[in-house]
C-alpha positions as CSV (number, residue, x, y, z in Angstrom):
1,M,-72.0,-157.8,109.4
2,A,-69.1,-156.8,111.7
3,T,-69.4,-153.6,113.7
4,L,-66.2,-151.5,113.8
5,N,-65.6,-149.7,117.1
6,P,-61.9,-148.9,117.2
7,N,-60.1,-147.8,120.4
8,M,-61.2,-144.2,120.3
9,S,-58.3,-143.1,122.5
10,D,-55.7,-144.2,120.0
11,I,-57.2,-144.2,116.6
12,R,-59.3,-141.5,114.9
13,H,-62.2,-143.1,113.0
14,V,-64.2,-141.5,110.2
15,V,-67.4,-142.7,108.7
16,I,-68.0,-141.8,105.1
17,V,-71.6,-142.3,103.9
18,G,-71.8,-142.8,100.1
19,G,-69.6,-144.8,97.8
20,G,-69.9,-142.7,94.6
21,I,-66.8,-141.0,93.2
22,V,-66.9,-138.3,95.8
23,G,-67.1,-140.7,98.8
24,L,-64.3,-142.9,97.3
25,A,-62.1,-139.9,96.6
26,T,-62.7,-138.6,100.2
27,A,-61.6,-142.0,101.6
28,Y,-58.5,-142.2,99.3
29,Y,-57.2,-138.7,100.1
30,L,-58.1,-139.1,103.8
31,Q,-56.0,-142.3,103.8
32,E,-53.1,-140.8,101.9
33,E,-52.9,-137.5,103.8
34,A,-53.2,-139.3,107.2
35,R,-50.3,-141.6,106.3
36,A,-48.2,-138.6,105.2
37,A,-48.9,-136.8,108.4
38,G,-48.3,-139.9,110.6
39,L,-51.8,-139.7,112.0
40,P,-53.4,-142.9,113.2
41,L,-56.7,-143.0,111.4
42,T,-59.1,-145.5,110.0
43,Y,-62.4,-145.1,108.2
44,T,-65.5,-147.0,107.2
45,L,-67.2,-146.2,103.9
46,L,-70.9,-147.2,103.8
47,E,-72.7,-147.6,100.5
48,S,-76.4,-148.5,100.2
49,D,-76.0,-150.1,96.8
50,R,-74.3,-153.4,96.2
51,T,-71.7,-151.8,94.0
52,L,-69.5,-148.7,94.2
53,G,-69.2,-145.8,91.9
54,G,-72.6,-144.3,91.8
55,K,-73.3,-143.0,88.2
56,I,-69.9,-144.2,87.0
57,V,-70.8,-147.6,85.5
58,T,-68.9,-149.3,82.8
59,E,-70.0,-152.6,81.2
60,H,-68.1,-154.8,78.7
61,V,-70.4,-156.7,76.4
62,D,-69.3,-158.6,73.3
63,G,-66.4,-156.2,72.6
64,F,-68.4,-153.0,73.4
65,V,-67.3,-150.7,76.2
66,I,-70.6,-149.2,77.5
67,E,-70.7,-146.2,79.8
68,G,-73.9,-145.8,81.9
69,G,-72.9,-142.4,83.2
70,P,-70.1,-139.9,82.2
71,D,-67.9,-141.1,79.4
72,C,-65.0,-138.6,79.8
73,F,-63.8,-135.6,81.7
74,L,-62.2,-132.2,81.0
75,R,-58.4,-132.2,80.7
76,R,-58.1,-128.5,81.8
77,K,-59.6,-129.5,85.2
78,P,-56.6,-131.6,86.5
79,W,-58.0,-133.4,89.5
80,A,-59.4,-136.5,87.9
81,A,-56.4,-137.1,85.6
82,D,-54.0,-136.5,88.6
83,L,-55.9,-139.1,90.6
84,C,-55.7,-141.6,87.7
85,R,-51.9,-141.1,87.6
86,R,-51.6,-141.5,91.4
87,L,-53.5,-144.8,91.1
88,G,-51.2,-146.1,88.3
89,L,-53.6,-145.5,85.5
90,G,-51.6,-142.8,83.7
91,D,-50.9,-145.1,80.7
92,E,-54.6,-145.9,80.4
93,L,-55.6,-142.3,79.8
94,M,-56.6,-141.5,76.2
95,G,-58.1,-138.6,74.4
96,T,-60.9,-138.2,71.9
97,N,-60.4,-138.8,68.1
98,D,-59.9,-135.1,67.5
99,A,-59.4,-135.5,63.7
100,R,-63.2,-136.2,63.7
101,R,-64.2,-133.7,66.4
102,K,-67.4,-132.2,65.1
103,V,-70.6,-131.5,67.0
104,F,-73.9,-131.2,65.2
105,V,-77.0,-129.2,66.3
106,L,-80.4,-130.2,65.2
107,N,-81.7,-127.1,63.5
108,R,-85.2,-127.1,61.9
109,G,-85.0,-130.9,61.7
110,R,-81.6,-131.1,60.1
111,L,-78.2,-131.8,61.7
112,T,-76.1,-128.7,61.2
113,P,-72.4,-128.6,62.2
114,L,-71.5,-126.2,65.0
115,P,-69.1,-123.7,63.3
116,D,-65.4,-124.4,63.6
117,G,-63.9,-122.2,66.3
118,V,-67.0,-121.9,68.5
119,M,-65.6,-122.4,72.0
120,L,-68.7,-123.7,73.8
121,I,-70.9,-120.7,72.9
122,V,-68.4,-118.0,71.6
123,P,-67.3,-117.7,68.0
124,T,-63.5,-117.2,67.8
125,R,-63.1,-117.8,64.0
126,I,-64.9,-115.3,61.7
127,T,-65.2,-117.2,58.3
128,P,-66.6,-120.5,59.6
129,F,-69.1,-118.5,61.8
130,L,-70.2,-116.2,59.0
131,T,-70.7,-119.0,56.5
132,S,-72.5,-121.4,58.9
133,P,-76.2,-121.9,58.3
134,L,-76.8,-122.6,62.0
135,I,-77.4,-118.9,63.0
136,S,-79.4,-116.5,60.9
137,W,-77.8,-113.2,59.7
138,P,-79.8,-111.1,62.3
139,G,-78.6,-113.6,64.9
140,K,-75.0,-113.3,63.8
141,V,-75.2,-109.5,64.0
142,R,-76.7,-109.7,67.4
143,M,-73.9,-112.1,68.6
144,G,-71.3,-109.6,67.2
145,L,-72.8,-106.9,69.4
146,D,-71.1,-108.6,72.3
147,L,-68.0,-106.6,71.3
148,F,-69.8,-103.3,72.1
149,I,-72.3,-104.2,75.0
150,P,-70.9,-102.8,78.3
151,P,-70.1,-105.5,80.8
152,R,-72.1,-106.1,84.0
153,R,-69.9,-104.9,86.8
154,D,-71.5,-106.3,89.9
155,D,-70.7,-109.8,91.2
156,G,-74.3,-111.0,91.6
157,D,-75.5,-114.3,90.1
158,E,-77.9,-114.6,87.2
159,S,-79.3,-117.4,85.1
160,V,-77.4,-118.8,82.1
161,A,-80.3,-117.7,79.9
162,S,-80.2,-114.2,81.2
163,F,-76.4,-113.9,80.7
164,V,-76.4,-115.4,77.1
165,R,-79.4,-113.4,76.1
166,R,-77.7,-110.2,77.4
167,R,-74.4,-110.9,75.7
168,L,-75.2,-112.8,72.6
169,G,-79.0,-112.7,72.0
170,Q,-81.9,-115.0,72.0
171,E,-81.0,-117.1,68.9
172,A,-77.6,-117.9,70.4
173,L,-79.3,-119.0,73.6
174,E,-81.8,-121.3,71.8
175,K,-79.5,-122.9,69.3
176,I,-76.1,-123.0,71.0
177,A,-76.1,-122.3,74.7
178,E,-79.2,-124.2,75.8
179,P,-78.4,-127.5,74.1
180,L,-74.6,-127.3,74.9
181,M,-74.3,-125.5,78.3
182,S,-77.5,-126.6,79.9
183,G,-77.2,-130.0,78.3
184,I,-74.0,-130.6,80.3
185,H,-75.9,-130.0,83.6
186,V,-79.3,-131.3,82.3
187,S,-80.7,-128.0,83.4
188,D,-83.3,-125.4,82.5
189,P,-81.2,-122.4,81.4
190,E,-83.8,-119.9,82.8
191,R,-83.1,-121.3,86.3
192,Q,-79.5,-122.5,85.9
193,S,-76.9,-120.5,87.9
194,L,-74.2,-118.9,85.8
195,L,-71.8,-118.6,88.7
196,G,-72.5,-122.1,89.9
197,T,-71.9,-123.8,86.5
198,F,-70.0,-121.5,84.1
199,P,-68.3,-118.8,86.2
200,R,-65.5,-118.5,83.6
201,F,-67.9,-116.5,81.4
202,R,-68.6,-113.9,84.0
203,D,-64.8,-113.6,84.6
204,L,-64.2,-113.1,80.9
205,E,-66.9,-110.5,80.7
206,F,-65.5,-108.6,83.7
207,K,-61.8,-108.8,82.6
208,Y,-62.3,-108.2,78.8
209,G,-65.7,-106.5,78.6
210,S,-66.7,-109.0,75.9
211,L,-66.9,-112.8,75.6
212,I,-65.5,-112.7,72.1
213,R,-62.5,-110.7,73.1
214,G,-62.0,-112.8,76.2
215,M,-62.1,-116.1,74.3
216,L,-59.8,-114.8,71.6
217,A,-57.3,-113.8,74.4
218,A,-57.6,-117.2,76.0
219,R,-57.0,-118.9,72.7
220,R,-53.9,-116.9,72.1
221,A,-52.6,-117.5,75.6
222,A,-53.3,-121.3,75.5
223,R,-50.0,-123.1,75.9
224,P,-49.5,-125.7,73.2
225,P,-48.7,-129.1,74.7
226,R,-45.0,-129.9,74.8
227,S,-43.7,-133.2,73.7
228,S,-42.6,-133.9,77.3
229,D,-46.1,-133.4,78.6
230,S,-47.6,-136.7,79.9
231,G,-51.0,-137.9,78.8
232,P,-53.3,-137.0,75.9
233,S,-53.7,-133.4,74.8
234,S,-57.4,-133.6,73.9
235,M,-59.9,-131.3,75.5
236,F,-61.7,-134.4,76.8
237,I,-60.0,-137.5,78.1
238,T,-61.1,-140.9,79.4
239,L,-59.7,-144.3,80.4
240,R,-59.1,-147.0,77.8
241,E,-61.4,-149.6,79.4
242,G,-63.9,-147.0,80.6
243,Q,-64.5,-144.8,83.6
244,G,-65.1,-147.9,85.8
245,Q,-61.3,-148.4,85.8
246,L,-61.0,-145.5,88.2
247,I,-63.6,-147.0,90.6
248,H,-61.9,-150.4,90.6
249,A,-58.5,-148.8,91.2
250,L,-59.8,-146.7,94.1
251,E,-61.4,-149.8,95.7
252,R,-58.1,-151.6,95.5
253,A,-56.2,-148.7,96.9
254,L,-58.4,-148.3,100.0
255,T,-56.5,-150.4,102.5
256,S,-56.6,-148.3,105.7
257,G,-60.3,-148.9,106.5
258,Q,-63.3,-150.9,105.5
259,I,-65.9,-150.6,102.7
260,V,-69.3,-151.9,103.5
261,T,-71.8,-152.2,100.5
262,G,-75.5,-152.9,100.8
263,A,-75.4,-150.7,104.0
264,Q,-78.2,-148.2,104.1
265,V,-77.6,-145.5,106.7
266,V,-80.8,-144.7,108.6
267,G,-79.6,-142.9,111.7
268,L,-77.0,-140.3,112.7
269,E,-76.8,-139.1,116.3
270,R,-74.3,-137.5,118.5
271,G,-72.5,-140.0,120.7
272,D,-71.6,-140.0,124.4
273,G,-68.0,-139.0,124.7
274,V,-67.4,-139.5,121.0
275,G,-68.5,-137.7,117.9
276,Y,-71.3,-139.7,116.3
277,H,-73.1,-142.9,116.1
278,V,-74.0,-144.0,112.6
279,R,-76.7,-146.7,112.3
280,T,-77.7,-148.8,109.3
281,A,-80.9,-150.5,108.3
282,D,-79.3,-153.9,109.2
283,G,-78.9,-152.8,112.8
284,D,-75.2,-152.2,112.8
285,S,-73.7,-149.2,114.6
286,F,-70.5,-147.3,113.9
287,K,-68.8,-144.9,116.2
288,A,-67.0,-142.0,114.5
289,H,-65.0,-138.9,115.5
290,A,-66.1,-137.4,112.2
291,V,-68.8,-138.1,109.6
292,V,-68.7,-137.2,105.9
293,L,-72.0,-137.3,104.0
294,A,-71.2,-137.9,100.3
295,T,-74.8,-138.7,99.5
296,P,-77.5,-136.9,97.3
297,A,-78.7,-133.7,99.1
298,F,-82.1,-135.2,99.8
299,V,-80.6,-138.2,101.5
300,S,-78.2,-136.1,103.5
301,A,-81.2,-133.9,104.5
302,E,-83.0,-136.9,106.2
303,L,-79.8,-137.9,108.0
304,V,-79.1,-134.5,109.5
305,S,-82.7,-133.6,110.2
306,G,-82.4,-134.5,113.9
307,L,-79.1,-132.6,114.3
308,V,-79.5,-129.4,112.4
309,S,-83.0,-128.9,111.1
310,S,-82.1,-125.7,109.2
311,L,-79.4,-127.6,107.3
312,A,-81.9,-130.3,106.4
313,D,-84.3,-127.7,105.1
314,A,-81.5,-126.1,103.0
315,L,-80.5,-129.5,101.6
316,R,-84.1,-130.3,100.6
317,G,-84.1,-127.1,98.6
318,I,-81.7,-128.6,96.0
319,R,-83.8,-129.9,93.2
320,Y,-83.0,-133.1,91.2
321,V,-84.2,-134.3,87.8
322,S,-84.2,-137.8,86.2
323,T,-82.6,-139.0,83.0
324,A,-81.9,-142.2,81.2
325,V,-79.0,-143.2,78.9
326,I,-79.7,-145.7,76.1
327,S,-76.8,-147.3,74.3
328,L,-77.3,-149.0,71.0
329,G,-74.8,-151.2,69.1
330,F,-75.0,-151.7,65.3
331,R,-73.2,-153.5,62.5
332,C,-71.3,-151.1,60.3
333,A,-72.8,-152.7,57.2
334,D,-76.3,-151.8,58.4
335,V,-75.7,-148.0,59.0
336,A,-75.5,-145.7,56.0
337,H,-74.9,-142.5,58.1
338,P,-71.2,-141.5,58.1
339,L,-71.2,-140.7,61.8
340,D,-68.6,-138.1,60.9
341,G,-68.4,-136.4,64.3
342,F,-68.9,-136.8,68.0
343,G,-72.7,-136.7,67.9
344,F,-75.5,-134.1,68.1
345,V,-77.4,-132.0,70.6
346,V,-81.0,-131.1,70.3
347,P,-82.4,-127.6,71.3
348,H,-85.6,-127.7,73.2
349,R,-87.3,-125.7,70.4
350,E,-87.0,-128.7,68.1
351,R,-89.5,-130.6,70.4
352,R,-87.8,-134.0,70.1
353,R,-87.8,-136.6,72.8
354,V,-84.0,-137.1,72.9
355,F,-81.9,-134.2,73.9
356,G,-78.6,-135.6,72.5
357,C,-76.7,-138.5,71.1
358,T,-73.0,-139.4,71.3
359,W,-71.5,-141.3,68.4
360,T,-69.3,-143.1,70.9
361,S,-67.3,-145.3,68.5
362,T,-66.3,-142.2,66.5
363,K,-65.5,-140.1,69.6
364,F,-63.2,-142.8,71.1
365,H,-61.1,-145.7,70.0
366,H,-61.7,-149.1,71.7
367,R,-65.4,-148.6,72.3
368,A,-66.8,-151.1,69.7
369,P,-65.5,-154.3,68.1
370,P,-64.4,-154.3,64.5
371,E,-67.2,-153.8,62.0
372,A,-69.5,-152.4,64.7
373,L,-70.7,-149.0,65.9
374,L,-71.9,-147.7,69.3
375,L,-74.2,-144.8,70.0
376,R,-75.5,-143.3,73.3
377,C,-78.8,-141.4,73.4
378,F,-80.1,-139.3,76.3
379,V,-83.7,-138.7,77.4
380,G,-85.4,-137.0,80.3
381,G,-84.3,-133.9,82.1
382,P,-86.4,-130.7,83.0
383,G,-89.9,-130.9,81.7
384,R,-89.4,-134.4,80.1
385,E,-88.8,-136.7,83.1
386,E,-91.8,-138.8,82.4
387,V,-90.0,-140.5,79.5
388,V,-87.6,-142.1,82.0
389,E,-90.5,-144.1,83.4
390,L,-91.2,-145.9,80.1
391,S,-90.5,-149.6,79.9
392,D,-87.3,-150.8,78.3
393,E,-89.1,-151.8,75.1
394,E,-90.8,-148.4,74.9
395,L,-87.6,-146.5,75.5
396,V,-85.7,-148.4,72.8
397,A,-88.6,-148.0,70.4
398,L,-88.7,-144.2,71.2
399,V,-84.9,-143.8,70.6
400,R,-85.0,-145.8,67.4
401,Q,-87.8,-143.7,66.1
402,E,-85.9,-140.5,67.0
403,L,-82.8,-141.7,65.3
404,G,-84.8,-142.6,62.2
405,V,-86.2,-139.1,62.0
406,I,-83.0,-137.2,62.9
407,M,-80.3,-139.4,61.3
408,G,-82.2,-141.6,58.8
409,L,-81.0,-144.5,60.9
410,H,-83.5,-147.3,60.7
411,A,-81.2,-150.4,61.3
412,R,-82.1,-152.8,64.0
413,P,-79.5,-152.6,66.8
414,T,-77.5,-155.7,67.7
415,L,-77.2,-154.5,71.3
416,T,-79.3,-152.3,73.6
417,R,-78.5,-151.2,77.2
418,I,-80.5,-148.9,79.3
419,F,-79.4,-147.0,82.4
420,R,-82.0,-145.0,84.3
421,W,-80.9,-142.3,86.7
422,P,-83.9,-141.2,88.8
423,K,-83.4,-138.0,90.8
424,A,-79.6,-138.2,90.0
425,N,-79.0,-134.8,88.4
426,P,-78.8,-131.9,91.0
427,Q,-80.0,-128.5,89.7
428,Y,-77.8,-125.5,90.4
429,D,-80.4,-122.8,90.5
430,V,-79.6,-119.1,90.6
431,G,-77.9,-118.2,93.9
432,H,-76.7,-121.8,94.3
433,L,-73.2,-121.0,95.6
434,D,-74.5,-118.6,98.3
435,R,-76.8,-121.4,99.5
436,V,-73.9,-123.9,99.5
437,R,-71.8,-121.5,101.6
438,E,-74.7,-121.2,104.0
439,M,-75.0,-125.0,104.2
440,H,-71.3,-125.5,105.0
441,A,-71.6,-122.8,107.7
442,L,-74.6,-124.7,109.2
443,C,-72.5,-127.8,109.4
444,E,-70.2,-126.0,111.9
445,I,-73.1,-126.2,114.4
446,Q,-72.3,-129.9,114.6
447,P,-68.5,-130.1,114.8
448,G,-67.1,-133.1,112.9
449,L,-70.0,-133.2,110.4
450,F,-69.2,-132.6,106.8
451,I,-71.2,-132.6,103.6
452,T,-69.9,-133.0,100.1
453,G,-70.9,-134.3,96.7
454,S,-72.1,-133.3,93.2
455,A,-75.0,-131.3,94.6
456,F,-72.6,-128.5,95.8
457,E,-69.6,-127.3,93.8
458,G,-69.5,-129.2,90.5
459,V,-71.1,-132.2,88.8
460,G,-68.2,-133.3,86.5
461,L,-65.8,-136.0,87.5
462,P,-62.8,-133.6,88.1
463,D,-65.0,-131.4,90.3
464,C,-66.2,-134.4,92.2
465,V,-62.7,-135.6,92.8
466,R,-61.7,-132.1,94.0
467,Q,-64.6,-132.0,96.4
468,G,-63.6,-135.3,97.9
469,Q,-60.0,-134.1,98.3
470,Q,-61.3,-130.9,100.0
471,A,-63.5,-132.9,102.3
472,A,-60.6,-135.1,103.4
473,S,-58.5,-132.1,104.1
474,K,-61.3,-130.5,106.2
475,V,-61.7,-133.8,108.2
476,L,-57.9,-134.0,108.9
477,S,-57.8,-130.4,109.9
478,Y,-60.7,-130.9,112.3
479,I,-59.2,-134.1,113.8
480,S,-55.7,-132.5,114.2
481,N,-56.9,-129.3,115.7
482,H,-59.7,-130.5,118.0
483,K,-59.7,-132.8,121.0
484,V,-62.2,-135.4,119.8
């Protein structure tokens, strides 16, 4: 493997450790912004795996488009869609099948539709909410008290569970917030940071004094899409051939440096007369004016332990949990269930072994061949991680049993695909953002060292792209303003 040691007097060199979406976005924006500024710069991106993309994995099998990780991203967070357009993928963006947009919640063993007009956890339409069997009448009254409960006025963090319980009550927490809000982050709502994961709800409470009033105001103020707007108008969007399209496009676009896969970084030291030396398990060494660690927090902790021990300790404090995604393909003729929605979520109180299922071929076009269906089931997470360790045969049997109980689906799948994600889901515990600010401050002890990734300021694809863009800007600012 070649060692890249550019002429340090002429060219600024950056090493990026980690080839997931954050590392790739960092490299891309570093390349583009350096070109725009006329700054001679090159980079080396080092990825321990043989493939790029991290949890973004798309497979095409017999006409199925199978996602191993995230299957879409939020339209209102623009960074991922903007990156797709910059890479020439604008025409590949597509929305969900909103005519069939319905989410079910398992309630006392039965799939019950989430009432129309519920925006994440907040009811914004009275009649569907009042007639829904999901929440009991005492629970509905308690949710309505949100209109009268005084807002919390300080800016301190609290858990998602504490916030929802305070504003909407225990039943709303157990049946709506926990499976929906905590399911997005695969978190325990009693420990999950509100400000780190759903700061918008605190903003609504502060501004309007009530979540219901705030959501109604947001709904009235929402600008309807104009015919001239480019791209789909759905709340969630994806790429026609899967999220992997973005990874492949980024790899093709990265032309100002080199990408080295199968390169496990084992050492990071200060250099003599230059910023850093980065060593890999293969014995290669890379000199760099700046280093960006776009790796899981526990990996970054080991790399910085010899440089800033306090930063390493802080990084080790970010917990991770394990999950698995099991995709199943079926023949339409074998499935009696109408699959009339996007899927279902499962509250913890139901004591099931899956915490959700996406009816993928309903949610999106182009995900299954004609006369076929595709489902994605999710297992693991806080308190249930041992399930991820089951064998493939045991996992498929478990999921089939759960689908039989929950959906009455007993057909034999024509396709199965399992993706395990050990220690891949960072937990944003209460006080998370304060700890992240402290970690970034500790990085300043070692000029030219930067940390970024899903462990810090957002786990969704748009947030990861944004963090990569921010990391690139910090690196360029450092290189431009310091004699390195």
